[in-house]
C-alpha positions as CSV (number, residue, x, y, z in Angstrom):
1,M,0.0,-0.1,0.1
2,A,1.5,3.6,-0.8
3,A,2.1,5.5,2.2
4,P,0.0,8.5,2.8
5,V,-0.1,12.2,1.9
6,S,2.0,14.5,4.1
7,A,0.2,16.9,5.9
8,S,1.6,19.5,3.9
9,G,0.6,18.1,0.7
10,K,4.0,18.1,-0.6
11,G,6.2,15.0,-1.2
12,S,8.8,14.4,1.1
13,S,11.6,12.3,-1.2
14,S,13.5,11.4,2.3
15,L,11.9,7.7,1.8
16,K,13.8,7.8,-1.7
17,P,17.1,5.3,-1.4
18,K,20.3,7.3,-2.1
19,L,22.0,6.8,-5.4
20,N,25.5,6.1,-6.3
21,F,27.8,8.5,-8.5
22,W,27.0,6.4,-11.5
23,Q,23.6,6.4,-11.1
24,I,23.4,10.2,-10.6
25,W,25.6,10.6,-13.6
26,N,23.7,8.7,-15.9
27,I,20.6,10.1,-14.8
28,S,22.0,13.5,-16.4
29,F,24.3,12.1,-18.8
30,G,22.3,12.7,-22.2
31,F,22.3,16.5,-21.3
32,L,26.0,16.4,-22.5
33,G,25.0,15.8,-25.8
34,V,22.0,18.0,-25.5
35,Q,24.0,20.9,-24.5
36,I,26.8,20.2,-27.6
37,G,24.0,21.0,-29.7
38,Y,22.7,23.9,-27.6
39,S,26.5,25.3,-27.5
40,L,27.0,25.3,-31.3
41,Q,23.8,26.8,-32.0
42,N,24.7,29.8,-29.3
43,A,27.9,30.5,-30.5
44,N,27.3,30.0,-34.2
45,T,23.5,31.1,-35.1
46,S,24.5,34.9,-35.2
47,R,27.3,33.6,-37.5
48,I,25.3,31.7,-39.8
49,L,22.2,34.3,-40.1
50,S,24.4,36.8,-40.9
51,A,26.3,35.0,-43.6
52,I,23.0,34.0,-45.0
53,G,21.8,37.9,-44.9
54,A,20.7,38.8,-41.6
55,D,21.3,42.2,-40.6
56,P,23.1,42.6,-36.9
57,H,20.3,44.9,-35.6
58,H,17.8,42.2,-36.1
59,L,19.8,39.1,-35.1
60,S,18.2,39.6,-31.3
61,L,14.7,39.1,-33.3
62,F,15.9,36.0,-34.6
63,W,16.9,34.6,-31.5
64,L,13.5,34.9,-30.0
65,A,12.8,31.7,-31.2
66,A,14.4,29.9,-28.4
67,P,12.4,31.6,-25.3
68,V,9.2,31.8,-27.2
69,A,9.5,28.1,-28.1
70,G,10.3,27.6,-24.4
71,L,7.7,29.6,-22.7
72,I,5.2,27.6,-24.7
73,V,6.9,24.1,-24.8
74,Q,8.0,23.9,-21.2
75,P,5.1,24.1,-19.5
76,I,3.0,21.5,-21.6
77,V,5.8,19.0,-21.8
78,G,6.2,19.2,-17.8
79,L,2.3,18.8,-17.2
80,S,2.3,16.2,-20.0
81,S,5.2,14.4,-18.5
82,D,3.8,14.6,-15.1
83,K,0.5,12.4,-16.2
84,T,2.6,10.1,-18.8
85,W,3.9,6.2,-17.5
86,T,5.0,4.3,-19.7
87,R,7.1,1.2,-20.2
88,L,9.9,4.0,-21.0
89,G,9.1,5.8,-18.0
90,R,7.5,9.2,-17.7
91,R,10.3,12.0,-18.6
92,I,12.4,9.7,-21.1
93,P,9.5,9.6,-23.7
94,F,9.8,13.1,-24.2
95,I,13.6,13.4,-23.6
96,L,13.9,11.1,-26.5
97,G,11.6,12.2,-28.8
98,G,12.9,15.7,-28.8
99,S,16.6,14.7,-29.3
100,F,15.7,12.7,-32.9
101,V,13.7,16.0,-34.0
102,S,16.7,18.4,-32.7
103,A,19.3,16.1,-33.8
104,A,17.8,16.6,-37.3
105,A,17.3,20.4,-37.3
106,M,21.0,20.4,-36.6
107,F,21.7,18.6,-39.4
108,F,19.5,21.3,-42.1
109,M,20.3,24.3,-40.4
110,P,23.7,25.3,-41.6
111,N,22.9,24.1,-44.9
112,S,20.0,26.8,-45.2
113,E,21.6,27.9,-48.4
114,N,20.9,24.7,-50.2
115,F,17.3,25.0,-49.8
116,A,16.6,28.0,-51.8
117,A,14.2,26.2,-53.9
118,I,11.8,25.5,-51.0
119,L,12.4,28.5,-48.9
120,P,14.7,31.6,-49.1
121,P,17.8,30.6,-47.0
122,L,17.1,33.5,-44.3
123,I,13.6,32.1,-43.9
124,F,14.6,28.5,-44.0
125,G,17.5,28.9,-41.7
126,A,15.1,31.0,-39.0
127,T,12.7,27.8,-39.4
128,M,15.3,25.4,-38.2
129,L,16.4,27.9,-35.5
130,L,12.8,27.5,-34.3
131,L,12.4,24.0,-34.7
132,M,15.6,23.1,-33.0
133,D,15.1,25.2,-30.0
134,T,11.2,23.9,-29.7
135,S,12.9,20.2,-29.8
136,F,15.7,21.3,-27.1
137,N,13.2,22.8,-24.8
138,V,11.3,19.2,-25.4
139,T,14.6,17.5,-24.6
140,M,15.7,19.9,-21.6
141,Q,13.0,20.3,-19.5
142,P,12.5,16.5,-18.5
143,F,15.9,16.4,-17.6
144,R,15.4,18.8,-14.6
145,A,12.2,16.9,-13.5
146,L,14.5,13.8,-13.6
147,V,16.7,14.7,-11.1
148,S,14.0,15.9,-8.9
149,D,12.2,12.6,-9.4
150,M,15.0,10.2,-8.9
151,V,17.1,12.0,-6.3
152,P,16.7,12.4,-2.5
153,D,16.6,15.3,-0.7
154,S,19.9,14.6,0.9
155,Q,22.1,14.4,-2.5
156,R,19.7,17.0,-4.5
157,N,22.7,19.7,-4.3
158,Q,24.9,16.9,-5.5
159,G,22.5,15.8,-8.4
160,Y,22.3,19.3,-9.7
161,S,25.7,19.8,-9.4
162,V,26.6,17.0,-11.6
163,Q,23.9,18.0,-14.1
164,S,25.7,21.4,-14.4
165,F,29.0,19.6,-14.7
166,L,27.8,17.6,-17.7
167,I,26.0,20.7,-19.4
168,N,29.4,22.4,-19.1
169,A,31.6,19.7,-20.5
170,G,29.1,19.4,-23.5
171,A,29.2,23.0,-23.9
172,V,33.0,23.0,-23.8
173,V,32.9,20.5,-26.9
174,G,30.3,22.4,-28.6
175,S,31.8,25.9,-28.3
176,L,35.2,24.4,-29.6
177,L,34.4,22.4,-32.3
178,P,34.7,25.0,-35.4
179,F,37.9,25.8,-33.8
180,L,39.4,22.7,-33.5
181,L,38.3,21.5,-36.7
182,T,40.1,24.7,-38.6
183,A,43.1,23.7,-36.5
184,W,42.7,20.0,-37.9
185,G,43.1,21.4,-41.5
186,V,39.2,21.8,-42.3
187,A,38.4,25.1,-44.1
188,N,36.9,27.9,-42.3
189,E,35.9,30.1,-44.9
190,P,33.2,29.5,-47.3
191,A,33.8,27.8,-50.3
192,E,33.1,30.2,-53.6
193,G,29.4,30.5,-54.0
194,D,28.9,29.4,-50.5
195,K,27.9,31.3,-47.5
196,V,28.7,28.9,-44.4
197,A,32.1,28.0,-43.7
198,P,32.7,24.1,-43.4
199,T,34.1,24.2,-40.0
200,V,30.4,25.1,-38.8
201,I,28.7,22.6,-41.0
202,W,30.7,19.8,-40.0
203,S,30.5,21.0,-36.1
204,F,26.7,21.1,-36.5
205,Y,26.7,17.2,-38.1
206,F,29.0,15.9,-35.1
207,G,26.8,17.9,-32.5
208,G,23.8,16.1,-33.8
209,A,25.4,12.6,-33.5
210,A,26.5,13.2,-30.1
211,L,23.1,14.5,-28.8
212,L,21.4,11.5,-30.0
213,L,23.9,9.0,-28.7
214,S,24.1,10.3,-25.1
215,V,20.5,10.8,-24.6
216,I,20.2,6.9,-25.7
217,W,22.5,6.3,-23.0
218,T,20.5,7.9,-20.5
219,S,17.5,6.0,-21.7
220,I,19.1,2.9,-21.5
221,R,20.9,3.3,-18.5
222,T,18.2,5.1,-16.3
223,R,15.3,3.2,-14.8
224,E,12.5,5.3,-13.7
225,Y,10.2,4.4,-10.9
226,P,6.7,3.0,-11.8
227,P,4.1,4.8,-10.5
228,A,3.2,2.8,-7.0
229,E,7.2,3.0,-5.7
230,Y,7.3,7.0,-7.1
231,A,3.9,7.6,-5.0
232,Q,5.6,5.8,-1.8
233,Y,9.0,7.3,-2.2
234,N,7.5,10.8,-2.2
235,N,5.2,9.9,0.6
236,I,1.9,10.4,-1.6
237,S,-1.0,7.9,-2.6
238,E,-1.0,7.2,-6.4
239,E,-4.3,8.4,-6.9
240,D,-2.8,11.9,-5.7
241,A,0.2,11.3,-7.9
242,A,-2.5,11.0,-10.8
243,Q,-4.7,13.4,-9.9
244,K,-5.4,16.1,-12.7
245,V,-5.1,19.8,-11.6
246,S,-6.2,22.9,-13.5
247,F,-3.3,25.2,-15.2
248,L,-5.0,27.9,-13.8
249,T,-5.0,26.3,-9.9
250,L,-1.3,25.5,-10.4
251,L,-0.5,29.1,-11.4
252,K,-2.5,30.3,-8.5
253,N,-0.8,28.1,-5.9
254,T,2.9,28.6,-7.3
255,P,5.3,28.7,-4.7
256,S,6.4,31.6,-3.2
257,T,10.2,30.6,-3.7
258,M,9.5,30.6,-7.4
259,M,8.3,34.0,-7.3
260,Q,11.4,35.2,-5.4
261,L,13.8,33.5,-7.7
262,A,11.9,35.0,-10.7
263,V,13.2,38.5,-9.7
264,T,16.7,37.1,-10.0
265,Q,16.3,34.9,-13.1
266,F,14.9,37.9,-14.9
267,F,18.3,39.9,-15.0
268,S,20.7,36.8,-15.0
269,W,18.9,35.7,-18.4
270,F,18.5,38.8,-19.6
271,S,22.4,39.2,-19.6
272,L,22.9,35.9,-20.8
273,F,20.9,36.3,-23.9
274,L,22.7,39.6,-24.7
275,M,26.2,37.8,-24.1
276,W,25.2,34.9,-26.6
277,V,23.6,36.9,-29.4
278,F,26.4,40.0,-29.5
279,T,29.6,38.3,-28.4
280,T,30.5,37.8,-31.9
281,Q,29.3,41.3,-33.2
282,G,31.4,42.8,-30.4
283,I,34.8,41.5,-30.1
284,A,34.7,41.2,-34.0
285,Q,34.1,45.2,-33.8
286,H,36.2,45.6,-30.8
287,I,39.4,43.3,-31.4
288,W,39.5,42.6,-35.0
289,G,38.1,45.7,-36.2
290,T,35.5,44.5,-38.5
291,T,31.8,44.4,-39.1
292,D,31.9,42.3,-42.4
293,A,30.2,39.0,-41.5
294,T,31.6,37.1,-44.8
295,S,35.1,38.5,-44.2
296,K,38.1,36.5,-42.6
297,A,38.6,38.4,-39.5
298,F,34.7,38.2,-38.8
299,N,35.1,34.3,-39.0
300,E,38.5,34.4,-36.7
301,A,36.1,36.5,-34.4
302,G,33.4,33.8,-34.8
303,N,35.6,30.8,-33.9
304,W,37.2,32.9,-30.6
305,T,33.8,33.3,-29.5
306,G,33.3,29.7,-29.6
307,V,36.7,29.4,-27.9
308,I,35.9,32.0,-25.1
309,F,32.4,30.2,-24.6
310,A,34.1,27.0,-24.0
311,A,36.6,28.5,-21.4
312,Y,33.6,29.8,-19.8
313,S,32.0,26.1,-19.8
314,V,35.3,25.0,-18.5
315,F,35.4,27.0,-15.8
316,A,32.1,26.5,-15.0
317,A,32.5,22.6,-14.6
318,L,35.6,23.0,-12.4
319,Y,33.1,25.2,-10.4
320,S,30.6,22.7,-10.4
321,L,33.2,20.4,-8.7
322,V,33.5,22.5,-5.7
323,L,29.7,24.2,-6.0
324,T,28.0,21.3,-3.5
325,K,30.4,22.1,-0.7
326,L,30.1,26.0,-1.1
327,A,26.5,25.8,-1.0
328,D,26.4,23.1,1.9
329,R,28.8,25.4,3.9
330,F,27.6,28.9,3.2
331,G,23.8,28.1,2.1
332,R,22.4,28.0,-1.6
333,K,21.4,31.6,-1.6
334,N,24.7,33.3,-0.4
335,T,26.6,31.0,-2.9
336,Y,24.3,31.9,-5.7
337,A,24.6,35.8,-5.1
338,V,28.1,35.7,-5.1
339,S,28.3,33.7,-8.3
340,L,26.2,35.8,-10.3
341,V,28.3,39.2,-9.1
342,A,31.3,37.6,-10.0
343,G,29.4,37.1,-13.6
344,G,28.8,40.5,-13.8
345,L,32.2,41.5,-13.1
346,G,33.5,39.5,-15.9
347,L,31.1,40.7,-18.5
348,L,32.0,44.3,-17.3
349,S,35.6,44.0,-18.2
350,M,35.3,43.1,-21.8
351,M,34.8,46.8,-22.3
352,F,38.0,47.3,-21.4
353,I,40.0,44.4,-22.9
354,H,41.8,44.9,-26.6
355,D,43.8,41.5,-26.4
356,K,41.7,38.4,-27.3
357,N,43.7,36.2,-24.9
358,L,43.0,38.5,-21.8
359,L,39.2,37.5,-22.6
360,F,39.7,34.6,-20.8
361,L,40.1,36.4,-17.7
362,S,36.5,37.7,-18.1
363,M,35.3,34.3,-18.8
364,I,36.5,32.8,-15.1
365,G,33.5,34.9,-13.9
366,V,31.2,34.3,-16.1
367,G,32.0,30.7,-15.9
368,I,30.8,31.0,-12.0
369,A,28.1,32.6,-12.7
370,W,26.9,30.0,-15.7
371,A,27.7,27.0,-13.4
372,A,25.2,28.6,-10.2
373,I,22.6,29.4,-12.8
374,L,22.6,25.9,-14.0
375,A,22.3,24.3,-10.1
376,L,21.3,26.4,-7.6
377,P,17.9,27.9,-8.7
378,Y,16.6,24.2,-9.4
379,A,18.2,23.0,-5.9
380,I,16.6,26.0,-4.2
381,L,13.1,25.6,-6.1
382,S,13.0,21.7,-5.9
383,S,12.5,21.1,-2.4
384,S,9.4,23.5,-2.3
385,L,7.5,21.7,-5.0
386,P,5.0,19.1,-4.7
387,A,6.1,15.8,-5.9
388,R,2.7,15.0,-7.8
389,Q,3.4,18.4,-10.0
390,T,7.3,18.6,-10.3
391,G,7.5,18.5,-14.0
392,V,4.7,21.0,-14.7
393,Y,6.0,23.6,-12.0
394,M,9.7,23.0,-13.6
395,G,8.1,23.7,-16.7
396,I,6.4,26.9,-15.4
397,F,9.4,27.8,-13.9
398,N,11.1,28.2,-17.2
399,A,8.8,31.4,-17.9
400,T,11.0,33.1,-15.6
401,I,14.4,32.0,-18.0
402,T,12.3,32.6,-21.3
403,I,10.7,36.1,-20.3
404,P,13.7,38.0,-19.8
405,Q,15.4,36.5,-23.0
406,I,12.0,37.5,-25.1
407,V,12.5,41.2,-23.4
408,A,16.5,41.1,-24.4
409,G,15.4,39.9,-27.9
410,L,12.8,42.9,-28.1
411,L,15.2,45.4,-26.9
412,G,19.0,44.1,-27.9
413,G,18.7,45.9,-31.3
414,V,17.3,49.2,-29.6
415,A,20.0,49.0,-27.4
416,L,22.9,48.5,-30.1
417,T,21.4,51.6,-31.8
418,A,21.0,53.5,-28.8
419,L,25.1,52.6,-28.3
420,G,26.3,53.9,-31.5
421,G,26.2,50.2,-33.0
422,N,29.1,49.4,-30.4
423,A,28.1,45.6,-30.0
424,I,30.9,45.7,-26.9
425,Y,28.8,47.9,-25.0
426,V,25.6,45.7,-24.9
427,I,28.0,43.3,-23.1
428,G,28.6,45.8,-21.2
429,L,24.9,46.1,-20.4
430,A,24.8,42.5,-19.9
431,G,27.4,42.6,-17.2
432,A,25.1,45.3,-15.2
433,S,22.1,43.2,-15.5
434,M,24.1,40.2,-14.1
435,A,25.9,42.1,-11.3
436,L,22.6,43.2,-10.4
437,A,20.7,39.9,-10.5
438,G,23.5,39.2,-7.8
439,I,22.4,41.7,-5.5
440,L,18.8,41.2,-5.7
441,A,19.5,37.4,-5.1
442,K,20.8,38.2,-1.5
443,V,18.0,40.4,-0.8
444,V,14.8,38.9,-2.5
445,I,15.4,35.3,-1.7
446,K,14.2,34.1,1.4
447,S,15.0,30.5,1.5
448,N,18.3,29.7,3.7
449,D,19.2,26.3,2.5
């Protein structure tokens, strides 16, 4: 017989068996491949779209595909996966399905110019970007809920820290791929008559394959708890686990912790979006002295964007190794706040750097912030969520990520114009926003975990 519902109505995961390291590793291993693909997109989307004809002032509008897709898709996937029980589990069917579509979109996007007979290259590329982002969201959202489903409270910091490490390891690989392929002799300039460099095309091929293989590994190696076992471990009845609740009721009962985190999330993700969109243009102008998206210098800047994005992912992965101990000792909120301020200072410093190699120093702060953003908000939030609705609330929480990106997408071109077309100053704006997020984390979040 399933255990009774707790008095608070929230499931307690104290009954869940502790997992060994490799079990926790396997739960999130698929995120390694997802992040390889996602990082390739972050570092190269502006480069691809610019090459096939996008105006730099309009780039942030194209990037709106990601947050709009996440805003719509993640709550739907979360709600659906909460109610789904199959032989594969409740989260894994969505993870698998999203990965296949993501990989297909990755194969097509860098080849947009080859489909001109179907659609203009820019329209085809934007369509593939939207499809890629939608399917990335279908894949990523259940991974967050899967950790909460499977890992007991006592290992939650470790569970999300391992996930953060794998995300950043994937980001290193994805960000470095074009640079490495260039070093290995693959052409980094488009052939005559083409627009996208072969290094980018082959990187997307590799990323799509890695995404599929890593997700399949998680799907094979992770056994989700069946309904009765899940209900028992979370101290709820099977009937409550399957209970249908209206979306409006869920919104009305949103935990206060989520609302507190939303304030900090707004400014940190506003910052990240500006960084992803404008770094290539910013360093191309500021360090390489060019705005020509088809020039050798611009492609070198594009490769270097991948290198420094890989660097912040390395720093984030290293920071993830000590993040659990820091959060356990100083509290999640305090660790989160200091980490975000470090990221803000790193981005602000980019305005004063004219040597490309010194950008690695800036990335130390960005990496610290990124590791914290990937782990601590979820660790803070997950302990306040009712077990039977973890997936949908994780999906709703994604709105605190997507809405600031939508705002940044709408205002990014405006900011670039207001700042005289100097994209590096937009990076400075991103730094100020990240630092403000850190200050607000300390002031607004009430949890002392």
